[in-house]
All heavy atoms as TSV, in Angstrom:
chain	resi	resn	atom	element	x	y	z
A	1	MET	N	N	-96.817	-32.261	-33.134
A	1	MET	CA	C	-95.493	-31.736	-33.427
A	1	MET	C	C	-94.576	-32.045	-32.245
A	1	MET	O	O	-94.971	-31.936	-31.101
A	1	MET	CB	C	-95.580	-30.243	-33.694
A	1	MET	CG	C	-94.246	-29.640	-34.056
A	1	MET	SD	S	-94.348	-27.913	-34.514
A	1	MET	CE	C	-94.704	-28.105	-36.242
A	2	ASN	N	N	-93.371	-32.405	-32.554
A	2	ASN	CA	C	-92.420	-32.781	-31.527
A	2	ASN	C	C	-91.849	-31.542	-30.837
A	2	ASN	O	O	-91.403	-30.597	-31.478
A	2	ASN	CB	C	-91.297	-33.605	-32.163
A	2	ASN	CG	C	-90.486	-34.327	-31.143
A	2	ASN	OD1	O	-90.586	-34.061	-29.949
A	2	ASN	ND2	N	-89.676	-35.251	-31.592
A	3	LYS	N	N	-91.863	-31.545	-29.519
A	3	LYS	CA	C	-91.386	-30.397	-28.746
A	3	LYS	C	C	-89.895	-30.166	-28.936
A	3	LYS	O	O	-89.447	-29.018	-28.925
A	3	LYS	CB	C	-91.686	-30.606	-27.265
A	3	LYS	CG	C	-93.145	-30.569	-26.931
A	3	LYS	CD	C	-93.355	-30.810	-25.455
A	3	LYS	CE	C	-94.826	-30.922	-25.145
A	3	LYS	NZ	N	-95.050	-31.190	-23.722
A	4	LEU	N	N	-89.128	-31.240	-29.105
A	4	LEU	CA	C	-87.687	-31.078	-29.259
A	4	LEU	C	C	-87.325	-30.320	-30.530
A	4	LEU	O	O	-86.382	-29.538	-30.545
A	4	LEU	CB	C	-86.993	-32.442	-29.248
A	4	LEU	CG	C	-86.882	-33.113	-27.897
A	4	LEU	CD1	C	-86.256	-34.492	-28.036
A	4	LEU	CD2	C	-86.079	-32.270	-26.939
A	5	TYR	N	N	-88.070	-30.537	-31.602
A	5	TYR	CA	C	-87.817	-29.804	-32.844
A	5	TYR	C	C	-88.038	-28.305	-32.643
A	5	TYR	O	O	-87.236	-27.479	-33.084
A	5	TYR	CB	C	-88.718	-30.295	-33.972
A	5	TYR	CG	C	-88.374	-31.668	-34.494
A	5	TYR	CD1	C	-89.237	-32.732	-34.294
A	5	TYR	CD2	C	-87.206	-31.884	-35.201
A	5	TYR	CE1	C	-88.932	-33.989	-34.775
A	5	TYR	CE2	C	-86.890	-33.140	-35.684
A	5	TYR	CZ	C	-87.756	-34.185	-35.471
A	5	TYR	OH	O	-87.442	-35.427	-35.953
A	6	VAL	N	N	-89.121	-27.962	-31.985
A	6	VAL	CA	C	-89.462	-26.557	-31.778
A	6	VAL	C	C	-88.456	-25.882	-30.854
A	6	VAL	O	O	-87.977	-24.772	-31.130
A	6	VAL	CB	C	-90.897	-26.427	-31.223
A	6	VAL	CG1	C	-91.222	-24.990	-30.881
A	6	VAL	CG2	C	-91.891	-26.982	-32.218
A	7	ILE	N	N	-88.117	-26.549	-29.764
A	7	ILE	CA	C	-87.146	-25.993	-28.824
A	7	ILE	C	C	-85.792	-25.821	-29.505
A	7	ILE	O	O	-85.139	-24.785	-29.365
A	7	ILE	CB	C	-87.032	-26.881	-27.571
A	7	ILE	CG1	C	-88.339	-26.826	-26.776
A	7	ILE	CG2	C	-85.867	-26.456	-26.693
A	7	ILE	CD1	C	-88.421	-27.863	-25.667
A	8	GLY	N	N	-85.373	-26.825	-30.248
A	8	GLY	CA	C	-84.103	-26.744	-30.957
A	8	GLY	C	C	-84.086	-25.641	-31.995
A	8	GLY	O	O	-83.096	-24.924	-32.144
A	9	ALA	N	N	-85.197	-25.485	-32.703
A	9	ALA	CA	C	-85.281	-24.431	-33.721
A	9	ALA	C	C	-85.211	-23.047	-33.074
A	9	ALA	O	O	-84.533	-22.147	-33.592
A	9	ALA	CB	C	-86.560	-24.587	-34.528
A	10	LEU	N	N	-85.894	-22.866	-31.961
A	10	LEU	CA	C	-85.862	-21.571	-31.278
A	10	LEU	C	C	-84.478	-21.241	-30.741
A	10	LEU	O	O	-83.982	-20.121	-30.910
A	10	LEU	CB	C	-86.892	-21.547	-30.148
A	10	LEU	CG	C	-88.354	-21.528	-30.572
A	10	LEU	CD1	C	-89.264	-21.642	-29.359
A	10	LEU	CD2	C	-88.659	-20.263	-31.357
A	11	ILE	N	N	-83.856	-22.209	-30.107
A	11	ILE	CA	C	-82.511	-21.984	-29.563
A	11	ILE	C	C	-81.519	-21.739	-30.691
A	11	ILE	O	O	-80.689	-20.822	-30.621
A	11	ILE	CB	C	-82.078	-23.165	-28.674
A	11	ILE	CG1	C	-82.912	-23.165	-27.397
A	11	ILE	CG2	C	-80.599	-23.089	-28.336
A	11	ILE	CD1	C	-82.693	-24.367	-26.510
A	12	GLY	N	N	-81.590	-22.535	-31.745
A	12	GLY	CA	C	-80.690	-22.346	-32.881
A	12	GLY	C	C	-80.869	-21.002	-33.549
A	12	GLY	O	O	-79.897	-20.343	-33.924
A	13	ALA	N	N	-82.121	-20.559	-33.690
A	13	ALA	CA	C	-82.385	-19.264	-34.306
A	13	ALA	C	C	-81.821	-18.131	-33.456
A	13	ALA	O	O	-81.209	-17.194	-33.989
A	13	ALA	CB	C	-83.884	-19.082	-34.503
A	14	LEU	N	N	-82.014	-18.211	-32.150
A	14	LEU	CA	C	-81.475	-17.174	-31.268
A	14	LEU	C	C	-79.947	-17.132	-31.298
A	14	LEU	O	O	-79.343	-16.054	-31.365
A	14	LEU	CB	C	-81.958	-17.399	-29.835
A	14	LEU	CG	C	-83.415	-17.057	-29.566
A	14	LEU	CD1	C	-83.803	-17.494	-28.162
A	14	LEU	CD2	C	-83.645	-15.575	-29.754
A	15	VAL	N	N	-79.331	-18.293	-31.266
A	15	VAL	CA	C	-77.870	-18.360	-31.269
A	15	VAL	C	C	-77.306	-17.781	-32.567
A	15	VAL	O	O	-76.370	-16.980	-32.553
A	15	VAL	CB	C	-77.395	-19.819	-31.061
A	15	VAL	CG1	C	-75.923	-19.974	-31.375
A	15	VAL	CG2	C	-77.688	-20.261	-29.640
A	16	ARG	N	N	-77.890	-18.163	-33.698
A	16	ARG	CA	C	-77.383	-17.664	-34.976
A	16	ARG	C	C	-77.669	-16.180	-35.174
A	16	ARG	O	O	-76.891	-15.467	-35.807
A	16	ARG	CB	C	-77.950	-18.472	-36.129
A	16	ARG	CG	C	-77.368	-19.865	-36.238
A	16	ARG	CD	C	-75.888	-19.852	-36.424
A	16	ARG	NE	N	-75.545	-19.279	-37.719
A	16	ARG	CZ	C	-74.338	-19.295	-38.260
A	16	ARG	NH1	N	-73.350	-19.850	-37.617
A	16	ARG	NH2	N	-74.116	-18.749	-39.409
A	17	TYR	N	N	-78.789	-15.693	-34.629
A	17	TYR	CA	C	-79.056	-14.259	-34.733
A	17	TYR	C	C	-78.015	-13.482	-33.943
A	17	TYR	O	O	-77.484	-12.485	-34.428
A	17	TYR	CB	C	-80.459	-13.919	-34.229
A	17	TYR	CG	C	-80.720	-12.432	-34.290
A	17	TYR	CD1	C	-81.028	-11.831	-35.498
A	17	TYR	CD2	C	-80.623	-11.643	-33.155
A	17	TYR	CE1	C	-81.245	-10.460	-35.572
A	17	TYR	CE2	C	-80.837	-10.279	-33.209
A	17	TYR	CZ	C	-81.142	-9.693	-34.419
A	17	TYR	OH	O	-81.342	-8.335	-34.488
A	18	PHE	N	N	-77.718	-13.939	-32.726
A	18	PHE	CA	C	-76.708	-13.251	-31.929
A	18	PHE	C	C	-75.320	-13.398	-32.541
A	18	PHE	O	O	-74.497	-12.500	-32.439
A	18	PHE	CB	C	-76.727	-13.730	-30.475
A	18	PHE	CG	C	-77.916	-13.225	-29.719
A	18	PHE	CD1	C	-78.785	-14.100	-29.099
A	18	PHE	CD2	C	-78.188	-11.872	-29.638
A	18	PHE	CE1	C	-79.894	-13.630	-28.408
A	18	PHE	CE2	C	-79.291	-11.391	-28.946
A	18	PHE	CZ	C	-80.134	-12.280	-28.333
A	19	TYR	N	N	-75.071	-14.511	-33.207
A	19	TYR	CA	C	-73.804	-14.668	-33.930
A	19	TYR	C	C	-73.713	-13.626	-35.040
A	19	TYR	O	O	-72.685	-12.987	-35.216
A	19	TYR	CB	C	-73.696	-16.071	-34.522
A	19	TYR	CG	C	-72.445	-16.268	-35.337
A	19	TYR	CD1	C	-71.244	-16.599	-34.725
A	19	TYR	CD2	C	-72.453	-16.116	-36.723
A	19	TYR	CE1	C	-70.092	-16.770	-35.466
A	19	TYR	CE2	C	-71.312	-16.283	-37.469
A	19	TYR	CZ	C	-70.132	-16.613	-36.834
A	19	TYR	OH	O	-68.993	-16.770	-37.574
A	20	TRP	N	N	-74.801	-13.450	-35.796
A	20	TRP	CA	C	-74.805	-12.444	-36.864
A	20	TRP	C	C	-74.617	-11.050	-36.271
A	20	TRP	O	O	-73.873	-10.233	-36.814
A	20	TRP	CB	C	-76.130	-12.491	-37.638
A	20	TRP	CG	C	-76.279	-11.311	-38.546
A	20	TRP	CD1	C	-75.758	-11.164	-39.792
A	20	TRP	CD2	C	-76.973	-10.093	-38.254
A	20	TRP	NE1	N	-76.086	-9.944	-40.299
A	20	TRP	CE2	C	-76.837	-9.255	-39.365
A	20	TRP	CE3	C	-77.701	-9.640	-37.167
A	20	TRP	CZ2	C	-77.399	-7.994	-39.429
A	20	TRP	CZ3	C	-78.255	-8.380	-37.221
A	20	TRP	CH2	C	-78.099	-7.580	-38.348
A	21	GLN	N	N	-75.266	-10.777	-35.155
A	21	GLN	CA	C	-75.207	-9.457	-34.539
A	21	GLN	C	C	-73.803	-9.149	-34.020
A	21	GLN	O	O	-73.313	-8.042	-34.176
A	21	GLN	CB	C	-76.219	-9.380	-33.406
A	21	GLN	CG	C	-76.347	-8.008	-32.790
A	21	GLN	CD	C	-77.358	-7.995	-31.671
A	21	GLN	OE1	O	-77.564	-9.001	-31.004
A	21	GLN	NE2	N	-77.989	-6.864	-31.464
A	22	GLN	N	N	-73.149	-10.122	-33.399
A	22	GLN	CA	C	-71.857	-9.880	-32.767
A	22	GLN	C	C	-70.677	-10.054	-33.732
A	22	GLN	O	O	-69.732	-9.291	-33.685
A	22	GLN	CB	C	-71.670	-10.816	-31.564
A	22	GLN	CG	C	-72.685	-10.608	-30.478
A	22	GLN	CD	C	-72.625	-9.212	-29.885
A	22	GLN	OE1	O	-71.554	-8.671	-29.658
A	22	GLN	NE2	N	-73.787	-8.628	-29.641
A	23	ILE	N	N	-70.748	-11.063	-34.590
A	23	ILE	CA	C	-69.618	-11.370	-35.472
A	23	ILE	C	C	-69.958	-11.029	-36.917
A	23	ILE	O	O	-69.266	-10.241	-37.554
A	23	ILE	CB	C	-69.203	-12.841	-35.335
A	23	ILE	CG1	C	-68.743	-13.103	-33.903
A	23	ILE	CG2	C	-68.107	-13.193	-36.331
A	23	ILE	CD1	C	-68.521	-14.539	-33.566
A	24	GLY	N	N	-71.016	-11.639	-37.433
A	24	GLY	CA	C	-71.518	-11.328	-38.771
A	24	GLY	C	C	-70.499	-11.533	-39.875
A	24	GLY	O	O	-69.603	-12.354	-39.788
A	25	CYS	N	N	-70.664	-10.740	-40.924
A	25	CYS	CA	C	-69.794	-10.825	-42.092
A	25	CYS	C	C	-69.431	-9.405	-42.494
A	25	CYS	O	O	-70.286	-8.635	-42.927
A	25	CYS	CB	C	-70.526	-11.546	-43.219
A	25	CYS	SG	S	-69.546	-11.725	-44.712
A	26	ASN	N	N	-68.174	-9.063	-42.363
A	26	ASN	CA	C	-67.740	-7.699	-42.648
A	26	ASN	C	C	-67.785	-7.354	-44.129
A	26	ASN	O	O	-68.120	-6.241	-44.504
A	26	ASN	CB	C	-66.321	-7.478	-42.118
A	26	ASN	CG	C	-66.289	-7.529	-40.604
A	26	ASN	OD1	O	-67.271	-7.232	-39.958
A	26	ASN	ND2	N	-65.163	-7.916	-40.056
A	27	SER	N	N	-67.468	-8.317	-44.974
A	27	SER	CA	C	-67.381	-8.021	-46.408
A	27	SER	C	C	-68.739	-8.049	-47.100
A	27	SER	O	O	-68.902	-7.456	-48.156
A	27	SER	CB	C	-66.445	-9.023	-47.086
A	27	SER	OG	O	-66.970	-10.328	-46.970
A	28	GLY	N	N	-69.721	-8.755	-46.543
A	28	GLY	CA	C	-71.046	-8.829	-47.146
A	28	GLY	C	C	-71.194	-9.902	-48.199
A	28	GLY	O	O	-72.235	-10.025	-48.813
A	29	ILE	N	N	-70.163	-10.720	-48.429
A	29	ILE	CA	C	-70.256	-11.761	-49.448
A	29	ILE	C	C	-70.493	-13.148	-48.853
A	29	ILE	O	O	-70.569	-14.126	-49.590
A	29	ILE	CB	C	-68.993	-11.788	-50.337
A	29	ILE	CG1	C	-67.737	-12.050	-49.511
A	29	ILE	CG2	C	-68.857	-10.502	-51.112
A	29	ILE	CD1	C	-66.501	-12.305	-50.327
A	30	CYS	N	N	-70.612	-13.228	-47.547
A	30	CYS	CA	C	-70.875	-14.513	-46.891
A	30	CYS	C	C	-72.334	-14.909	-47.136
A	30	CYS	O	O	-73.237	-14.106	-46.916
A	30	CYS	CB	C	-70.615	-14.413	-45.400
A	30	CYS	SG	S	-68.994	-13.746	-44.990
A	31	ALA	N	N	-72.558	-16.124	-47.566
A	31	ALA	CA	C	-73.906	-16.557	-47.930
A	31	ALA	C	C	-74.838	-16.648	-46.727
A	31	ALA	O	O	-75.996	-16.260	-46.811
A	31	ALA	CB	C	-73.849	-17.898	-48.635
A	32	ILE	N	N	-74.351	-17.159	-45.614
A	32	ILE	CA	C	-75.225	-17.394	-44.465
A	32	ILE	C	C	-75.239	-16.203	-43.516
A	32	ILE	O	O	-76.282	-15.777	-43.050
A	32	ILE	CB	C	-74.813	-18.679	-43.720
A	32	ILE	CG1	C	-75.002	-19.875	-44.635
A	32	ILE	CG2	C	-75.604	-18.868	-42.444
A	32	ILE	CD1	C	-74.469	-21.167	-44.091
A	33	THR	N	N	-74.103	-15.633	-43.235
A	33	THR	CA	C	-74.028	-14.598	-42.200
A	33	THR	C	C	-74.125	-13.174	-42.730
A	33	THR	O	O	-73.964	-12.231	-41.973
A	33	THR	CB	C	-72.724	-14.749	-41.397
A	33	THR	OG1	O	-71.623	-14.660	-42.293
A	33	THR	CG2	C	-72.690	-16.049	-40.646
A	34	SER	N	N	-74.390	-12.980	-44.003
A	34	SER	CA	C	-74.467	-11.617	-44.525
A	34	SER	C	C	-75.772	-10.923	-44.151
A	34	SER	O	O	-75.815	-9.711	-44.020
A	34	SER	CB	C	-74.304	-11.619	-46.038
A	34	SER	OG	O	-75.361	-12.345	-46.647
A	35	LYS	N	N	-76.854	-11.685	-43.975
A	35	LYS	CA	C	-78.156	-11.112	-43.628
A	35	LYS	C	C	-78.680	-11.800	-42.375
A	35	LYS	O	O	-78.484	-13.001	-42.197
A	35	LYS	CB	C	-79.149	-11.317	-44.765
A	35	LYS	CG	C	-78.755	-10.622	-46.043
A	35	LYS	CD	C	-79.758	-10.896	-47.134
A	35	LYS	CE	C	-79.294	-10.267	-48.436
A	35	LYS	NZ	N	-80.196	-10.606	-49.536
A	36	PRO	N	N	-79.384	-11.070	-41.509
A	36	PRO	CA	C	-79.885	-11.689	-40.278
A	36	PRO	C	C	-80.930	-12.771	-40.537
A	36	PRO	O	O	-80.986	-13.756	-39.807
A	36	PRO	CB	C	-80.476	-10.522	-39.493
A	36	PRO	CG	C	-80.715	-9.458	-40.490
A	36	PRO	CD	C	-79.692	-9.651	-41.569
A	37	LEU	N	N	-81.735	-12.617	-41.579
A	37	LEU	CA	C	-82.753	-13.626	-41.874
A	37	LEU	C	C	-82.110	-14.947	-42.297
A	37	LEU	O	O	-82.513	-16.021	-41.828
A	37	LEU	CB	C	-83.696	-13.129	-42.972
A	37	LEU	CG	C	-84.840	-14.076	-43.325
A	37	LEU	CD1	C	-85.750	-14.278	-42.121
A	37	LEU	CD2	C	-85.621	-13.539	-44.503
A	38	ASN	N	N	-81.105	-14.884	-43.147
A	38	ASN	CA	C	-80.407	-16.100	-43.578
A	38	ASN	C	C	-79.769	-16.811	-42.391
A	38	ASN	O	O	-79.867	-18.033	-42.242
A	38	ASN	CB	C	-79.323	-15.779	-44.597
A	38	ASN	CG	C	-79.867	-15.283	-45.902
A	38	ASN	OD1	O	-81.061	-15.356	-46.158
A	38	ASN	ND2	N	-78.989	-14.753	-46.734
A	39	SER	N	N	-79.119	-16.051	-41.549
A	39	SER	CA	C	-78.444	-16.630	-40.390
A	39	SER	C	C	-79.443	-17.253	-39.414
A	39	SER	O	O	-79.203	-18.339	-38.883
A	39	SER	CB	C	-77.628	-15.539	-39.694
A	39	SER	OG	O	-76.849	-16.085	-38.666
A	40	THR	N	N	-80.578	-16.588	-39.207
A	40	THR	CA	C	-81.592	-17.087	-38.278
A	40	THR	C	C	-82.252	-18.358	-38.789
A	40	THR	O	O	-82.442	-19.317	-38.033
A	40	THR	CB	C	-82.647	-15.998	-38.029
A	40	THR	OG1	O	-81.988	-14.820	-37.563
A	40	THR	CG2	C	-83.654	-16.444	-36.995
A	41	ILE	N	N	-82.582	-18.388	-40.071
A	41	ILE	CA	C	-83.198	-19.592	-40.643
A	41	ILE	C	C	-82.229	-20.767	-40.615
A	41	ILE	O	O	-82.608	-21.891	-40.277
A	41	ILE	CB	C	-83.692	-19.310	-42.073
A	41	ILE	CG1	C	-84.882	-18.363	-42.023
A	41	ILE	CG2	C	-84.071	-20.600	-42.789
A	41	ILE	CD1	C	-85.345	-17.877	-43.370
A	42	TYR	N	N	-80.975	-20.526	-40.938
A	42	TYR	CA	C	-79.961	-21.584	-40.887
A	42	TYR	C	C	-79.816	-22.108	-39.461
A	42	TYR	O	O	-79.741	-23.319	-39.235
A	42	TYR	CB	C	-78.627	-21.045	-41.402
A	42	TYR	CG	C	-77.514	-22.051	-41.352
A	42	TYR	CD1	C	-77.403	-23.045	-42.313
A	42	TYR	CD2	C	-76.560	-22.016	-40.341
A	42	TYR	CE1	C	-76.380	-23.973	-42.263
A	42	TYR	CE2	C	-75.537	-22.935	-40.282
A	42	TYR	CZ	C	-75.450	-23.912	-41.248
A	42	TYR	OH	O	-74.437	-24.825	-41.187
A	43	GLY	N	N	-79.790	-21.217	-38.490
A	43	GLY	CA	C	-79.670	-21.628	-37.094
A	43	GLY	C	C	-80.872	-22.431	-36.628
A	43	GLY	O	O	-80.725	-23.399	-35.884
A	44	ALA	N	N	-82.062	-22.039	-37.073
A	44	ALA	CA	C	-83.268	-22.779	-36.699
A	44	ALA	C	C	-83.230	-24.194	-37.268
A	44	ALA	O	O	-83.573	-25.164	-36.573
A	44	ALA	CB	C	-84.510	-22.043	-37.187
A	45	ALA	N	N	-82.813	-24.326	-38.510
A	45	ALA	CA	C	-82.739	-25.657	-39.131
A	45	ALA	C	C	-81.695	-26.532	-38.438
A	45	ALA	O	O	-81.952	-27.703	-38.142
A	45	ALA	CB	C	-82.421	-25.527	-40.612
A	46	MET	N	N	-80.538	-25.974	-38.162
A	46	MET	CA	C	-79.484	-26.749	-37.507
A	46	MET	C	C	-79.862	-27.099	-36.070
A	46	MET	O	O	-79.570	-28.196	-35.590
A	46	MET	CB	C	-78.157	-25.971	-37.521
A	46	MET	CG	C	-77.550	-25.820	-38.892
A	46	MET	SD	S	-77.174	-27.401	-39.659
A	46	MET	CE	C	-78.337	-27.397	-40.990
A	47	GLY	N	N	-80.530	-26.190	-35.372
A	47	GLY	CA	C	-80.979	-26.470	-34.009
A	47	GLY	C	C	-82.009	-27.579	-33.968
A	47	GLY	O	O	-81.969	-28.452	-33.107
A	48	ALA	N	N	-82.956	-27.549	-34.916
A	48	ALA	CA	C	-83.977	-28.606	-34.969
A	48	ALA	C	C	-83.334	-29.954	-35.275
A	48	ALA	O	O	-83.700	-30.972	-34.677
A	48	ALA	CB	C	-85.028	-28.268	-36.019
A	49	LEU	N	N	-82.380	-29.974	-36.183
A	49	LEU	CA	C	-81.697	-31.232	-36.500
A	49	LEU	C	C	-80.879	-31.744	-35.317
A	49	LEU	O	O	-80.866	-32.940	-35.033
A	49	LEU	CB	C	-80.788	-31.053	-37.714
A	49	LEU	CG	C	-81.485	-30.911	-39.046
A	49	LEU	CD1	C	-80.473	-30.572	-40.139
A	49	LEU	CD2	C	-82.231	-32.173	-39.403
A	50	LEU	N	N	-80.219	-30.842	-34.637
A	50	LEU	CA	C	-79.400	-31.239	-33.495
A	50	LEU	C	C	-80.263	-31.792	-32.361
A	50	LEU	O	O	-79.965	-32.835	-31.789
A	50	LEU	CB	C	-78.582	-30.047	-32.995
A	50	LEU	CG	C	-77.664	-30.314	-31.818
A	50	LEU	CD1	C	-76.542	-31.262	-32.227
A	50	LEU	CD2	C	-77.096	-29.029	-31.282
A	51	PHE	N	N	-81.360	-31.120	-32.057
A	51	PHE	CA	C	-82.226	-31.576	-30.980
A	51	PHE	C	C	-83.004	-32.828	-31.362
A	51	PHE	O	O	-83.443	-33.567	-30.494
A	51	PHE	CB	C	-83.181	-30.458	-30.553
A	51	PHE	CG	C	-82.608	-29.541	-29.510
A	51	PHE	CD1	C	-81.444	-28.829	-29.738
A	51	PHE	CD2	C	-83.231	-29.404	-28.284
A	51	PHE	CE1	C	-80.915	-27.991	-28.794
A	51	PHE	CE2	C	-82.710	-28.557	-27.321
A	51	PHE	CZ	C	-81.541	-27.846	-27.573
A	52	SER	N	N	-83.196	-33.072	-32.649
A	52	SER	CA	C	-83.902	-34.286	-33.057
A	52	SER	C	C	-83.074	-35.535	-32.766
A	52	SER	O	O	-83.627	-36.624	-32.646
A	52	SER	CB	C	-84.250	-34.231	-34.544
A	52	SER	OG	O	-83.091	-34.370	-35.337
A	53	MET	N	N	-81.769	-35.371	-32.621
A	53	MET	CA	C	-80.923	-36.516	-32.276
A	53	MET	C	C	-81.151	-36.968	-30.836
A	53	MET	O	O	-80.805	-38.080	-30.477
A	53	MET	CB	C	-79.447	-36.168	-32.481
A	53	MET	CG	C	-79.086	-35.966	-33.916
A	53	MET	SD	S	-77.336	-35.752	-34.276
A	53	MET	CE	C	-76.676	-34.933	-32.875
A	54	LEU	N	N	-81.737	-36.112	-30.007
A	54	LEU	CA	C	-81.981	-36.449	-28.612
A	54	LEU	C	C	-83.242	-37.267	-28.410
A	54	LEU	O	O	-83.498	-37.761	-27.323
A	54	LEU	CB	C	-82.085	-35.166	-27.780
A	54	LEU	CG	C	-80.868	-34.249	-27.810
A	54	LEU	CD1	C	-81.170	-32.981	-27.030
A	54	LEU	CD2	C	-79.643	-34.945	-27.264
A	55	GLU	N	N	-84.038	-37.417	-29.476
A	55	GLU	CA	C	-85.303	-38.142	-29.391
A	55	GLU	C	C	-85.051	-39.634	-29.191
A	55	GLU	O	O	-84.194	-40.224	-29.835
A	55	GLU	CB	C	-86.108	-37.918	-30.670
A	55	GLU	CG	C	-87.459	-38.540	-30.650
A	55	GLU	CD	C	-88.195	-38.264	-31.950
A	55	GLU	OE1	O	-87.547	-37.955	-32.951
A	55	GLU	OE2	O	-89.418	-38.363	-31.933
A	56	LYS	N	N	-85.808	-40.225	-28.293
A	56	LYS	CA	C	-85.693	-41.661	-28.060
A	56	LYS	C	C	-86.397	-42.414	-29.171
A	56	LYS	O	O	-87.417	-41.974	-29.688
A	56	LYS	CB	C	-86.318	-42.037	-26.725
A	56	LYS	CG	C	-85.575	-41.491	-25.544
A	56	LYS	CD	C	-86.233	-41.922	-24.260
A	56	LYS	CE	C	-85.501	-41.349	-23.073
A	56	LYS	NZ	N	-86.146	-41.722	-21.810
A	57	GLU	N	N	-85.887	-43.549	-29.503
A	57	GLU	CA	C	-86.485	-44.372	-30.550
A	57	GLU	C	C	-87.323	-45.465	-29.898
A	57	GLU	O	O	-86.877	-46.587	-29.707
A	57	GLU	CB	C	-85.406	-44.963	-31.443
A	57	GLU	CG	C	-84.628	-43.919	-32.212
A	57	GLU	CD	C	-83.612	-44.520	-33.158
A	57	GLU	OE1	O	-83.777	-45.687	-33.535
A	57	GLU	OE2	O	-82.666	-43.818	-33.492
A	58	ASN	N	N	-88.545	-45.148	-29.558
A	58	ASN	CA	C	-89.435	-46.101	-28.898
A	58	ASN	C	C	-90.160	-46.994	-29.893
A	58	ASN	O	O	-90.560	-48.097	-29.567
A	58	ASN	CB	C	-90.471	-45.376	-28.049
A	58	ASN	CG	C	-89.834	-44.704	-26.860
A	58	ASN	OD1	O	-88.795	-45.133	-26.387
A	58	ASN	ND2	N	-90.451	-43.641	-26.381
A	59	ASN	N	N	-90.366	-46.525	-31.095
A	59	ASN	CA	C	-91.176	-47.255	-32.057
A	59	ASN	C	C	-90.409	-48.340	-32.808
A	59	ASN	O	O	-91.005	-49.225	-33.395
A	59	ASN	CB	C	-91.789	-46.285	-33.069
A	59	ASN	CG	C	-92.750	-45.325	-32.406
A	59	ASN	OD1	O	-93.310	-45.650	-31.364
A	59	ASN	ND2	N	-92.924	-44.177	-32.986
A	60	LYS	N	N	-89.106	-48.255	-32.803
A	60	LYS	CA	C	-88.316	-49.232	-33.548
A	60	LYS	C	C	-87.940	-50.401	-32.643
A	60	LYS	O	O	-87.483	-50.230	-31.535
A	60	LYS	CB	C	-87.044	-48.585	-34.106
A	60	LYS	CG	C	-87.316	-47.564	-35.164
A	60	LYS	CD	C	-86.025	-47.042	-35.729
A	60	LYS	CE	C	-86.280	-46.028	-36.812
A	60	LYS	NZ	N	-85.026	-45.507	-37.371
A	61	GLN	N	N	-88.134	-51.576	-33.160
A	61	GLN	CA	C	-87.732	-52.759	-32.445
A	61	GLN	C	C	-86.723	-53.497	-33.316
A	61	GLN	O	O	-86.938	-53.718	-34.487
A	61	GLN	CB	C	-88.922	-53.666	-32.163
A	61	GLN	CG	C	-89.920	-53.074	-31.207
A	61	GLN	CD	C	-91.071	-54.035	-30.949
A	61	GLN	OE1	O	-91.152	-55.078	-31.600
A	61	GLN	NE2	N	-91.923	-53.686	-30.027
A	62	VAL	N	N	-85.640	-53.850	-32.713
A	62	VAL	CA	C	-84.598	-54.564	-33.424
A	62	VAL	C	C	-84.845	-56.055	-33.251
A	62	VAL	O	O	-84.904	-56.568	-32.135
A	62	VAL	CB	C	-83.206	-54.184	-32.902
A	62	VAL	CG1	C	-82.130	-54.955	-33.622
A	62	VAL	CG2	C	-82.980	-52.690	-33.019
A	63	SER	N	N	-85.018	-56.721	-34.365
A	63	SER	CA	C	-85.217	-58.162	-34.278
A	63	SER	C	C	-83.883	-58.868	-34.482
A	63	SER	O	O	-83.121	-58.521	-35.365
A	63	SER	CB	C	-86.217	-58.623	-35.347
A	63	SER	OG	O	-85.707	-58.339	-36.621
A	64	LYS	N	N	-83.639	-59.803	-33.622
A	64	LYS	CA	C	-82.394	-60.561	-33.709
A	64	LYS	C	C	-82.685	-61.886	-34.362
A	64	LYS	O	O	-83.483	-62.688	-33.877
A	64	LYS	CB	C	-81.807	-60.763	-32.319
A	64	LYS	CG	C	-81.411	-59.476	-31.641
A	64	LYS	CD	C	-80.842	-59.722	-30.277
A	64	LYS	CE	C	-80.470	-58.425	-29.622
A	64	LYS	NZ	N	-79.933	-58.616	-28.283
A	65	GLU	N	N	-82.048	-62.115	-35.474
A	65	GLU	CA	C	-82.238	-63.363	-36.188
A	65	GLU	C	C	-80.926	-64.126	-36.207
A	65	GLU	O	O	-79.872	-63.545	-36.382
A	65	GLU	CB	C	-82.685	-63.095	-37.609
A	65	GLU	CG	C	-84.017	-62.364	-37.705
A	65	GLU	CD	C	-84.372	-62.066	-39.135
A	65	GLU	OE1	O	-83.544	-61.466	-39.818
A	65	GLU	OE2	O	-85.472	-62.481	-39.549
A	66	LYS	N	N	-81.054	-65.410	-36.045
A	66	LYS	CA	C	-79.861	-66.267	-36.137
A	66	LYS	C	C	-79.635	-66.664	-37.577
A	66	LYS	O	O	-80.553	-67.008	-38.296
A	66	LYS	CB	C	-80.031	-67.520	-35.286
A	66	LYS	CG	C	-80.069	-67.211	-33.826
A	66	LYS	CD	C	-80.155	-68.496	-33.033
A	66	LYS	CE	C	-80.173	-68.187	-31.545
A	66	LYS	NZ	N	-80.228	-69.406	-30.749
A	67	ILE	N	N	-78.424	-66.582	-37.961
A	67	ILE	CA	C	-78.082	-66.955	-39.353
A	67	ILE	C	C	-77.583	-68.376	-39.382
A	67	ILE	O	O	-76.972	-68.901	-38.567
A	67	ILE	CB	C	-77.008	-66.015	-39.920
A	67	ILE	CG1	C	-77.577	-64.606	-39.932
A	67	ILE	CG2	C	-76.594	-66.440	-41.277
A	67	ILE	CD1	C	-76.625	-63.552	-40.403
């Protein structure tokens, strides 16, 4: 398992949980921020995706062909 995915998911989950705790949704009709579980899972997914962009691409080799 890639460490960057796990680190990103943990950081994203913490950030979104604190966002829900501090700001949240006053009306209760917000899909993501109405419940702490929804907000935390969304943050974990976004954090993992964001940190996955930092991964180096060592396995891909670009071949240059002359046309």
